[in-house]
C-alpha positions in Angstrom: 11.6 10.9 131.0 12.2 14.5 132.5 10.9 17.4 131.1 12.7 20.7 130.8 11.1 23.8 131.9 10.0 25.1 128.5 7.9 21.7 127.8 5.9 23.0 131.4 5.8 26.5 130.7 3.8 25.8 127.4 1.9 23.6 129.2 0.8 26.6 131.3 0.3 28.5 128.4 -1.9 26.5 126.5 -4.0 25.9 129.5 -3.8 30.1 130.7 -5.7 30.8 127.5 -9.4 32.1 127.8 -11.8 29.8 127.5 -16.1 30.7 127.2 -17.9 28.0 127.4 -21.7 27.7 126.2 -24.2 24.2 128.0 -27.0 24.0 125.9 -30.4 22.1 126.6 -33.5 21.8 125.6 -36.5 19.0 125.3 -36.8 18.7 121.7 -32.8 17.3 120.1 -33.9 19.4 116.6 -34.5 22.5 118.3 -30.7 21.9 119.7 -28.7 20.6 117.1 -30.5 24.2 115.0 -29.4 26.6 117.8 -25.7 25.2 118.1 -24.9 25.5 114.8 -27.1 28.9 114.7 -24.0 29.7 117.6 -21.1 28.5 115.5 -21.9 30.0 112.7 -22.4 33.3 114.6 -18.8 32.6 115.8 -17.4 31.3 113.4 -18.5 35.0 111.5 -16.2 36.6 114.0 -13.0 34.5 113.8 -13.1 33.4 116.8 -12.6 28.8 116.9 -15.5 26.9 118.2 -14.4 23.4 119.4 -17.7 21.6 119.3 -21.2 20.9 119.8 -20.4 18.0 121.7 -23.4 15.8 122.4 -23.7 14.9 126.3 -25.5 12.2 127.8 -29.2 12.6 127.7 -31.0 13.0 131.1 -34.3 10.5 130.9 -36.3 11.4 133.7 -39.4 8.2 133.4 -43.1 9.2 135.8 -44.9 5.6 136.8 -48.9 7.1 137.1 -51.7 4.9 137.7 -54.6 4.3 135.7 -57.6 3.8 138.4 -57.4 6.5 141.6 -58.8 3.5 143.6 -58.0 -0.5 141.5 -56.6 -1.6 139.6 -52.9 -1.7 141.1 -51.6 -3.5 137.7 -52.7 -0.7 135.2 -50.3 1.8 135.2 -49.1 4.5 131.9 -45.3 5.6 131.8 -44.2 8.5 131.2 -40.5 9.9 129.9 -39.0 13.3 129.5 -35.4 13.9 127.4 -33.3 16.7 128.1 -31.0 16.7 125.5 -28.3 18.7 126.0 -24.2 20.1 123.7 -21.2 21.7 125.2 -19.7 24.2 122.7 -16.3 26.0 123.8 -15.3 29.3 122.0 -11.1 29.6 122.2 -10.1 33.2 122.7 -13.3 34.9 122.6 -13.6 38.4 121.2 -15.6 41.2 122.7 -17.3 41.4 119.8 -18.1 37.2 119.4 -19.4 37.8 123.6 -21.7 40.6 122.5 -23.1 38.9 119.3 -23.9 35.4 121.6 -25.7 37.9 123.6 -27.7 39.5 121.6 -28.4 36.1 119.2 -32.5 35.0 118.8 -32.6 31.1 120.0 -35.6 29.3 119.4 -38.2 29.0 122.4 -37.4 25.5 124.3 -33.8 26.4 124.3 -32.1 26.9 127.3 -28.5 28.1 127.3 -25.4 28.8 129.8 -22.5 31.2 129.4 -19.7 30.6 131.7 -16.1 32.4 131.3 
């Protein structure tokens, strides 16, 4: 099936629209859900369109430690750290939205990364 020139131009125009990608990560899933809801509410208040939050796979780091310092090799303890991640895309962000997101107060322990 052949594509016409107008179909190719429409696809390029859709791809070329500016997009703001916000990547959020935290150790606690309740904190990350609350902060993503706060970001979505801020974006919708200024009349922009938001896609997400899209949950990414949880990164699990496991550590095994010997209980004893010298003998008892079989006695071990295992610890794990879970890093929860979310992605939010903002389509056609205005300057007011970007300014509001930079002034947003998020809880401690939430890491936020913004890319254009």
